[in-house]
Every structure is written in C-alpha cells, then in structure tokens.
N, C-alpha and C positions, 0 to 999 in steps of 0.2 A: 504494500500500500504506500501511497504518497501522502505525507501530512500537509497541512495548510501552508507550509513554507516551501513545498516542493521537494522535501527531503524524504528518502525512503525510510520506512519504519518496518519493524518486525511484527506489528500488530496484525492479527489475522483479519481478513476482510469481514465486515459485518453486514449481513443481509438476512432476510427472512423469506420463507416460502409462504405464499398465500394463494387462495383460490382466485379464479378469474372473476372479475366484475365487468359490467357492461362497458364502462369506459376504457377497458383494456383492449378492445378489439383492434383499433388502429395499430397498437404496438404488436399484437399478434401477427398482423399482416406484415409488419416490418421484420419480425422474427422469421416468418415463412420465407421472405426474400433472402434473409441472411442464411437460412438453412439450405438454400440451393447451392450445392457444392460447385465451385469454380476450379477446374483443374489448373495446376501450375502452368503458367505461361499463357493461359486463355484470358480473354477479356470477360468481365462479368456480363451477364445478359442484361437487357434493359429491364427496368422494374416491372414493366408490363407482363413479364413472363409469369408472374403470380396470378394473372387473370386467365391464363390458359387452363382449360378444364382439368387436365391431368395434374395440375398443381393446386389450383383454386379449391378442388374438392377436399383438401386438407382442412379448410376453414369455413367453406360455404355452409350456411345453415347451422352455425355453431350452436350447441345446446341440444343436439339430438340425443336420444337415449344411447348410452355408452360413451359419450364424450366426457373427458376428464381433463381439465386444464389447470395448470399451476404456473404462477409467476414468481420469479425471484425479484425482490425489491431491496435496494440498499437501505441502510438506516436513514439516509437522507431522503428516502421516498422515491428514488429513481428506479424505474423498471430496468432490470439488468439482464433478464433472461426469461425464457418461457419453455415449457414442455407440455405437450398435450398428446392424448391418444384418442382414437376414435375407431369405431367399427366401420369397415369399408365393405360395401356390397360386392358380390362377385361380378356384377355387370359394370362396376366402376372401381376396380381395385387400385390401391396405391402401389408405389414402387416396391414397398416391403410387404405386400399382401401375402398372407399365408392361408387364411381361412376366414369366413364371414363372422365367426365367433371369437376371433383373436384380434384385439385392437392393435392398430399400428401407431407407433409413437413418432412424433416430430419434435425437434428441439433446436434451440439456438440460444447463444449467449452473446451479449454485446462484446465487441472485441477487447475493450479495456478490462473486462472482467474474466476473460478466459484464463484457465490454468489456476483458478482460485477456489475450486470446489463447487462452483455454482451448478454446473451440469450434473455433477454427481448427486448433489442434494435434490435437484429437481427430479432426476430419474428415480432416486430412492423414494421420494414422496409419491410419485405415480405408482411405483412398483408395490408400495404398501397396500394399495387398493386394487391394483391390476397386475397380479404376479405373472401372468402370461401376456407377453406382448411381442410384436415383431417390429422390424424396422429395415430400412435400406441405408447402406453406407457405401460411399465410393471407396475403392481400394486405395486411393491416394490419400484418403482422410484417416491416416493411421492413428492420430491422437484420439479421434472419436471412436474408432474401432477398438482401441485398447480399453477405453472407458467402458464400452458396451460389454466387452469380454470380461472385464473385471467384475461387472454386475451380473454375470451369468448368461449373457447372450452368446449364442453359438451360430456360426454360419450354417445355413441350411440350403442355400442356393447361390450360385454365381451366374451373373448374366452380363457379359462384357466386363466393364470396369465396376459394376455394382454388385454388392453382396447383400443378400437378404439374411438377416439374423433373427433368431427366435429365442425367447427366454421363457422357460416353464417354471412353475412353482418348485421351490427347493433349490433352484440354481443360484449360484453366486460363488 
C-alpha cells in the first residue's frame, strides 16, 4: 500500500466484500470489460465488445435466479473488484459453460488492487455459497489460472488458447 505521503507501507490492504446493490451495475459492466483477456502484444478491443451477445449475457438481466454477485470495496468506499456467477442456459452458454446447473463465474479487479488478495477473497465469498462453479481462463493468464487452481478449480477442457475449469465441493 501507499500512504498519504506516497511512501510504501507494510500495512495490509483494507477492503471488505459486500453484496451487489442497484447502483453497482455500471461498475459491473466496467469489470466485465476488464475481465476480457487481452493477449500480450494485442490491442484491447473497443469497449463496445461488452455489448456483443456472447459477452453481454454475463450481465444482461442481472438478478435472475442463480445469480450471485459480490463486490470488493476499499475502506475509502471505492469499488475495487467484483465477482459474480450465474447459470447459463444450454442455448446461450458462456465460454466456461459446463452444464445448465453449474454456475459460471466472472471476475475482475481494478489494476491498482491486483496481487493484494482481492480476487481470492471475492472467489472465496462466492464459493461459500456456490461450491461448484466453472469458468474460462486464457492460457496466457497464468496468474489467474494459479489462483483458480489454488481454490480447487481443475481444467476440464481446452479449446484453442482457452481453458475451461471446474470446481466441485470439497476441492481446494
């Protein structure tokens, strides 16, 4: 962390995890864009990519049965990350789709807060209520894949550069 004078400190980052509230939706769309992996050397896609149906379905009609959304918020009240899971239908599967009764998780943390345990705490919070989840991770996103493996996710399918991972109860 950096103190008010711009000096590094050894203080652990202070943040809390809380449920989604209506005013959080614009931040969730920001996090969905942040969650779109950009391969090394590639230009980020335009923000409009989150309007494409195969990406927008991760947030459209938020609040459906099976949706579970948590945000990480700094002690100063700043939204610093989000994780959510939702059930995807077989006729509109997500990139990490495994089955209609297994929620797929999406997650992103603002850049300045990465590597400080925010993602771990967000996922642990979701896993407490949803012990079986799936996800998709790019093979180049090794930091995220290590986090998922540490929390009990295992690769069940590889499709090009994307890996589908699944976590079942009792894993970790």
